[in-house]
N, C-alpha and C positions, 0 to 999 in steps of 0.2 A: 807890571809893577817893577820898578827899578830898586834893587837893593844895593847898599853900599857895604862893602867888606872892608874890614880894617886889619892891618898886619900887626902882629904882636911886636913890641919893640926889639925883642931879641932875635927877630928874623924867622920865627916859627911860622907855620902855615897860617893863612888868614882865618879870621874868626867871623862866622856869619852873624848878621845883626840879630839881636834878641827880639823875640816877639813882645811888644809892649801892649799893655791893656788897651791903649788908644788905637793902636794899629789893628789889634784883633777885633775890637768893636767896629771900627770903620770897615774892615774887610767883611765882617759878618753882615753888617747893615747893607753894604753894596751888593753882596751876594743875594740877600733876601729881596732887595729891591729889583734886581735883574730877573729873579725867578718869577716875579709877578704872582699869579695864582698857583703856580706849581710849588711843590714842597721842596725844601732843601734839607738833606740829611746831615747828621753830624759828620759822617764820612766825607761828604762833599765839601763841608767847611774845612775839615782837616786837609783834604787834598788841595784846597785853595790857600793854604798857609796859615790857618787858624789852629794854633796848638791846643787851645782850651776852648772849644766851641760852646760847651755847656755854660761855662763861666761868662763868655762874651754875650750869650743870649740873655742870661740872668741879669747882667749889668745893663744891657739895653732895656730890659723890662723895668728895672729900677729907675732908669732915666725917663720912663714914660712911654716907651714904644710898646704897642700891643702886638705881641708875637704869639701866635697860636700854635700849639703842638697838635699835629694832625697825623692821621694814618691815610695813606694813599700811594699814588705812584709818583716817584721823583721824576724830574725832567730828564735825567740821564739813566735812570734805573727802571727796567721794565717790570720788576716785581713789586708787590705791595710792601711798604715799609713805613716806619715812623719818621717824621720830619717836622719842620717848622715853616711857617708862612707869616710874613709881615701883614698884619691886619690894619695897622694905623700908626701914625706918628703922634708924638706928645702934643698936648694942647698948646696952641700958640704957633704951630707950623714948624717948618724945617729949620734946623739949626738953633732951636731955642732950648733944647735939653742939654744938660751937662752929661757927658759920657764917662765921667770918672768920679 
C-alpha cells in the first residue's frame, strides 16, 4: 500500500495521511477476504493499518457483509483467540454495498 505524505506549509515535518473510514473498511475487507476460513484478530487488523477495527467491522456489517465473530486460531497466532471471519457479501454481489 502506498501512502502519500504531505508537508505542512511552514516546513515542519511531514504529516502522515489520516485513516479515513473508506480506507479502514477497504483494508478490513481485503484482510478478511485474504484470510479465507482463518480468523483475523483486531490486533492483526491494527497491525495492518486499521486504527479502529471494531468500527470498520461494524460498518461493514451495516453495509450487508456477514462477518462472524469466532474463537479459534488465527493464521499468524498459535494460541486460541477471538477474531472475525467473512461469511458472505451483501445481496446483489460484489461492489453493490455502500461502505459509508
